[in-house]
Structure formats: structure tokens, C-alpha cells
C-alpha positions in Angstrom: 91.9 -19.0 -17.7 91.3 -20.1 -14.1 92.8 -17.7 -11.3 92.4 -17.2 -7.6 90.9 -13.4 -7.3 90.3 -11.1 -4.5 88.6 -7.9 -4.4 90.1 -6.6 -1.2 92.3 -7.4 1.8 91.4 -10.3 4.1 91.9 -13.9 5.1 92.4 -16.7 2.5 88.8 -17.4 2.4 88.3 -14.2 0.5 89.9 -15.7 -2.7 87.5 -17.0 -5.4 88.4 -19.2 -8.2 87.1 -17.4 -11.3 87.3 -17.4 -15.0 89.1 -14.3 -16.2 90.7 -13.2 -19.4 94.1 -14.7 -20.2 96.4 -11.8 -20.5 98.0 -10.8 -23.7 101.7 -9.9 -23.6 102.8 -6.3 -24.5 105.9 -5.8 -26.6 108.3 -6.3 -23.8 106.4 -9.2 -22.0 106.0 -13.0 -22.0 103.1 -15.0 -21.3 103.9 -17.9 -19.2 102.0 -21.2 -18.6 102.0 -21.9 -14.9 103.0 -25.4 -14.1 103.6 -24.9 -10.3 103.6 -22.0 -7.9 104.5 -21.9 -4.2 103.6 -20.2 -1.1 105.5 -17.8 0.9 105.0 -15.8 4.2 105.0 -12.8 2.1 101.9 -14.0 0.2 100.1 -13.7 3.5 101.2 -10.2 4.0 100.0 -9.1 0.6 96.8 -11.1 1.0 95.8 -9.4 4.4 97.4 -6.1 3.8 99.1 -6.5 7.3 101.6 -5.4 8.4 100.6 -1.8 7.0 104.0 -1.4 5.3 103.1 -4.0 2.8 100.5 -1.6 1.4 103.1 0.6 0.2 103.7 -1.9 -2.6 100.3 -3.4 -2.8 97.9 -0.5 -2.5 96.5 1.3 0.6 92.6 1.1 0.2 92.3 -1.9 -2.2 94.8 -4.2 -3.5 96.4 -3.2 -6.9 97.1 -6.9 -7.7 93.9 -9.0 -7.7 95.6 -12.4 -8.3 98.1 -13.1 -5.8 101.1 -15.5 -5.9 104.7 -14.7 -6.0 106.8 -17.5 -7.0 106.1 -19.4 -10.4 107.7 -21.9 -12.7 106.4 -22.8 -16.1 106.8 -22.5 -19.8 106.7 -19.6 -22.1 103.5 -19.5 -24.1 103.9 -16.2 -26.1 106.3 -13.4 -26.3 105.8 -9.8 -27.2 107.5 -8.5 -30.5 110.4 -6.8 -28.8 111.4 -9.8 -26.8 114.6 -11.6 -27.4 116.1 -14.4 -25.5 113.0 -16.1 -24.8 111.0 -18.2 -27.1 107.6 -20.2 -26.8 108.5 -23.5 -24.9 111.2 -22.4 -22.7 111.1 -23.4 -19.0 111.5 -20.4 -16.8 111.0 -19.4 -13.1 110.5 -16.0 -11.3 109.6 -14.1 -8.3 106.7 -11.8 -9.2 107.0 -9.6 -6.2 107.8 -6.3 -8.3 105.8 -7.3 -11.3 102.1 -7.6 -10.4 102.0 -11.0 -8.5 99.7 -13.3 -10.3 101.2 -16.8 -9.8 98.0 -18.3 -8.5 96.6 -18.8 -12.0 96.8 -20.9 -15.1 98.7 -18.1 -16.9 100.8 -15.2 -15.9 102.1 -12.1 -17.8 105.1 -10.1 -16.8 108.1 -8.3 -18.4 110.2 -11.1 -20.2 113.5 -9.9 -18.4 111.8 -11.1 -15.1 111.9 -14.8 -16.2 115.1 -16.7 -15.9 116.1 -20.2 -17.5 114.9 -23.1 -15.1 117.4 -25.4 -13.9 118.1 -28.7 -15.8 119.3 -31.9 -14.1 116.0 -33.2 -13.5 114.6 -30.4 -11.3 110.9 -30.5 -11.6 108.6 -27.4 -11.9 107.4 -28.2 -8.3 110.7 -28.0 -7.0 111.8 -24.9 -9.1 108.7 -22.9 -7.9 109.9 -23.2 -4.2 113.2 -21.3 -5.0 113.0 -17.9 -6.5 112.0 -16.0 -3.3 112.8 -18.5 -0.2 116.2 -19.6 -1.5 117.3 -16.1 -2.5 116.4 -15.0 0.8 118.5 -17.6 2.5 121.4 -16.9 0.0 121.2 -13.2 0.7 121.0 -13.6 4.4 123.9 -15.9 4.5 126.0 -13.2 2.8 124.5 -10.3 4.7 126.7 -7.4 5.8 129.5 -8.7 3.5 129.8 -11.9 5.6 131.5 -14.8 3.9 131.1 -18.2 5.3 134.5 -20.0 6.1 134.7 -23.9 6.3 134.2 -25.0 9.7 132.5 -21.6 10.8 129.6 -21.9 13.2 126.3 -20.7 11.8 122.9 -20.7 13.4 119.6 -20.6 11.6 116.6 -19.6 13.7 113.3 -20.9 12.0 115.0 -23.6 10.3 112.0 -25.7 9.3 109.9 -23.2 7.4 110.0 -21.8 3.8 113.5 -20.2 4.0 115.3 -22.2 6.6 115.9 -25.5 4.9 117.5 -23.7 1.9 119.7 -21.6 4.5 120.8 -24.8 6.3 121.7 -26.5 2.9 123.5 -23.6 1.5 125.5 -22.9 4.7 126.5 -26.8 4.8 127.5 -26.5 1.0 129.9 -23.8 2.2 131.5 -25.9 4.7 129.7 -24.5 7.9 128.7 -26.2 11.1 125.1 -25.5 11.2 122.8 -25.3 14.4 119.1 -25.0 13.5 116.2 -23.8 15.7 112.5 -24.5 15.4 109.5 -26.3 16.9 110.1 -29.8 18.1 108.1 -31.4 15.4 110.3 -29.9 12.8 113.7 -31.2 14.3 113.8 -34.3 12.1 113.5 -32.2 8.9 116.3 -29.9 10.0 118.5 -32.8 10.6 117.4 -34.4 7.2 118.7 -31.4 5.3 122.1 -31.3 7.1 121.8 -29.6 10.4 124.6 -30.7 12.8 122.8 -29.5 15.8 119.0 -28.9 16.5 117.2 -26.9 19.2 113.5 -27.0 20.0 112.8 -23.4 21.0 109.6 -24.6 23.0 112.1 -26.3 25.4 115.3 -24.4 25.3 116.4 -20.7 24.5 119.3 -21.1 22.2 120.6 -17.6 23.4 121.1 -19.1 26.9 123.2 -21.9 25.6 126.5 -20.2 26.3 127.5 -20.8 22.6 128.9 -18.3 20.1 128.3 -18.2 16.4 130.1 -16.2 13.8 126.7 -15.9 11.8 123.1 -15.9 13.0 120.5 -15.9 10.2 117.2 -15.3 11.9 114.1 -16.2 9.7 111.7 -16.2 12.7 113.2 -13.2 14.6 111.0 -13.5 17.8 113.9 -12.6 20.2 115.2 -9.0 20.8 118.4 -8.1 18.9 120.3 -7.7 22.0 119.7 -11.3 23.1 121.2 -12.5 19.7 124.3 -10.0 19.8 125.5 -11.6 22.8 125.6 -15.0 21.3 127.9 -13.6 18.4 131.7 -14.0 18.1 133.6 -10.7 18.2 133.5 -10.4 14.5 130.2 -12.2 13.9 127.0 -10.9 12.2 123.4 -11.2 13.0 121.1 -10.9 9.9 117.3 -10.8 10.1 115.4 -12.0 7.0 112.0 -12.8 8.5 109.7 -12.8 11.5 107.9 -9.9 13.4 107.7 -6.3 12.0 109.1 -5.0 15.1 112.4 -6.9 14.7 112.8 -5.6 11.1 112.4 -2.1 12.5 115.0 -2.8 15.2 117.3 -4.5 12.5 116.9 -1.4 10.4 117.5 1.3 13.0 119.0 -0.3 16.1 121.1 -2.8 14.3 123.5 -0.1 13.0 123.9 1.7 16.3 124.5 -1.7 18.0 127.2 -2.4 15.3 128.9 0.7 16.1 129.0 -0.1 19.9 129.6 -3.8 19.5 133.1 -3.4 18.1 133.5 -5.6 15.0 130.1 -7.2 15.3 127.6 -6.6 12.6 123.7 -6.4 12.6 121.1 -5.6 10.1 119.0 -6.9 7.1 120.3 -8.0 3.7 119.4 -5.9 0.7 116.4 -7.8 -0.7 117.0 -8.2 -4.4 114.0 -10.2 -5.9 115.2 -12.0 -9.1 118.7 -11.4 -8.7 120.2 -13.1 -11.7 123.5 -13.9 -9.9 121.7 -15.4 -7.0 119.4 -17.7 -9.3 122.5 -18.9 -11.2 124.1 -19.9 -7.9 121.0 -21.8 -6.9 120.9 -23.5 -10.3 124.3 -24.9 -9.7 123.5 -25.9 -6.2 120.3 -27.7 -7.5 121.8 -29.3 -10.5 124.7 -30.8 -8.5 122.4 -32.0 -5.7 124.0 -29.8 -3.0 120.5 -28.4 -2.3 117.3 -30.1 -2.6 114.0 -28.3 -2.1 111.8 -29.5 0.7 108.2 -29.8 -0.3 105.5 -30.4 2.6 102.5 -30.7 0.5 101.0 -30.2 -2.8 97.7 -28.4 -3.6 95.5 -27.8 -6.5 94.6 -24.3 -7.7 91.2 -24.7 -6.3 93.0 -25.5 -2.8 95.0 -22.3 -2.7 92.9 -20.8 0.3 93.7 -24.0 2.3 97.4 -23.8 1.4 97.5 -20.1 2.4 95.7 -20.9 5.7 98.1 -23.7 6.5 101.0 -21.1 5.9 99.4 -18.8 8.1 99.0 -21.1 10.8 102.7 -22.0 10.9 102.3 -25.7 10.5 104.4 -25.9 7.3 107.5 -28.0 7.1 109.3 -26.6 4.0 107.4 -25.4 1.2 103.9 -25.7 0.0 103.4 -26.1 -3.7 100.5 -25.2 -6.0 100.3 -27.6 -9.0 98.7 -26.3 -12.0 99.9 -28.0 -15.2 102.2 -31.0 -15.1 104.0 -29.8 -11.9 106.4 -32.9 -12.0 107.7 -32.2 -15.4 111.1 -30.9 -16.1 112.7 -28.4 -18.1 113.8 -31.3 -20.5 110.4 -32.7 -20.8 108.3 -32.2 -24.0 106.7 -28.8 -24.0 
């Protein structure tokens, strides 16, 4: 099979398209024919080995996983002898963060329990591939620290035009929130198109200086200090970090709880990241099948163009998700196998 392979850490250009052996599933594994994969900010972290904390999972000296790629949608090709619940031809999706990566290839092998049934309702493999990591990050961020959105509640999404932001905007709107979205000026139309009630160009205006208060701030970009965001919360509001600079994650992890204690009922921190959370995927399936959420695909690339796609993600130019089309990416779960 063809796959993008790297022998060490480095920029996207270190990846080479090579012929490698197609993996053979073990007793508890499934081999999936990749129809589409998508690019995440985490793909850059694992590719470059920076920030250093990513190497706790990917290997300190050299990467344990030579084929990158986290999000995948495809069809089951073969299953191991002990596998139940999956059969060849099933349309599935998964986030491979905890299971060897490998989505940037023609086939991928992982424990069968990792793969969940893909949505129906005409959702394509390309659309499905954008969901497992980015949409679950959005979903978990919107529910972080036990927060439950109430109809009419004011929610702010910082970084609303990238991988995670459009999902966060749409899910918040589906729950009845009034949404303010923040990003670069060239992404304002995108954020409006997915339902944002108000948009802010951070290159022209500092949202923390608007004098407004939000009951929930989901920070995908996290470029401002936590204290600046805390003063924008209602008395019982929550500030949740799901992306951005490493220093902001550290602040959310260690400073957030302290600020929560001194901020009366305000809550700050990071949601517990649960890759492949089946409840979250089921919730996203319902939202996708009813049309309440529609994945935003910026551009499609071939397998050979993965380095170009990763470079574009790295440069912060994306509006929504970048998709790697491998086999019949525009097919659906109901299409002939």
C-alpha cells in the first residue's frame, strides 16, 4: 500500500510517499480501507515533536509511529478472528491518537473497538473524516467543567474559523446559544455562515476590552492570558481552553483551579480529553444526520499532497478542515462497498 512515512521529527517536507506492507489485523483488530482522512493541529505537533510534551506519547528520540494521521473514515476490509460487531464493508470512523496514528495511508489497522459506525443521512467519507477529533474537542469544550448551555445563553468561541471553531459555533447554536466568534478578518464570513450571531476580527479589536460578559468562553486559540478572559465571564461563567499555545494549557491546568477558588463561582480549566468517546460520536452522528451541524471543508488534497496540506495547516491559513481524499472520499455509508 502507499503511505506517507517519516523517519524522524521535522517539518512536513520530511514525509515521503512510499510503498509499504499492508498491515495484517491481529485477533482483536480491524483493517480499514481509508476513504478520507483530515488534518488536525495535533498532526503538526506529532510530526515536529514540538511542544516537547507531545513526545511523551510519540517517542522522545525518534517517533514510534512512522505514518502520521489521526482522523480517518473508511470501510472495514478485514477483521481479526476475535472481532465481533464489525464486518467487512462496514463504514466506520475513528480518531487514532491513542492507537498508532497511520491515517495518511491507503489502509490502517487498529483495535476493532476504536472504530465506530459512520453516520448515514448522506454524510460523505470526506465530511466524516473531519469529525472524530475536532468535533469532539468542540463538544467536550462546550461541556467543560460541567457547564450546560441554556437557551439564550451568551457563548464566545475564540478561534472560530479553524478546525474546531466551526463545530463549536454550530453545536452551541444547536443548543440555543447566542454566539460570538473571534478570528482573523478573512474568516469572519465563514463564522457567520455557520451561525455566529456576532463576529470579531482580533487583528482590529480585543474582545476582552468590549465590556461584554459571556457565560461560557471556549478558547481554541488561547493567545490571551487567562486573567483577561476571566474578567469577561458572568459571575457563574466558565472559561475552557481546548487549543492554543502550550503556556496557556499550563495556565489552565495549574492557574485555572486557583483562579476558580478566588473567582467565586467562576470556573476555569481544560476539559478531560476523551478521544473516540462513543457518547460524543453518537451525539455528533445525530447532529450530522439532522443537518444541525455541517462540516466545513476548506480544501481537498490527494495522498501525495499531504505535506502541502500539513504546511497549510501549520501556516494558519485554513478555514475549516483540510481533507485528504484517498479512496472515493465523496461516497457515503450507504454507497456500494
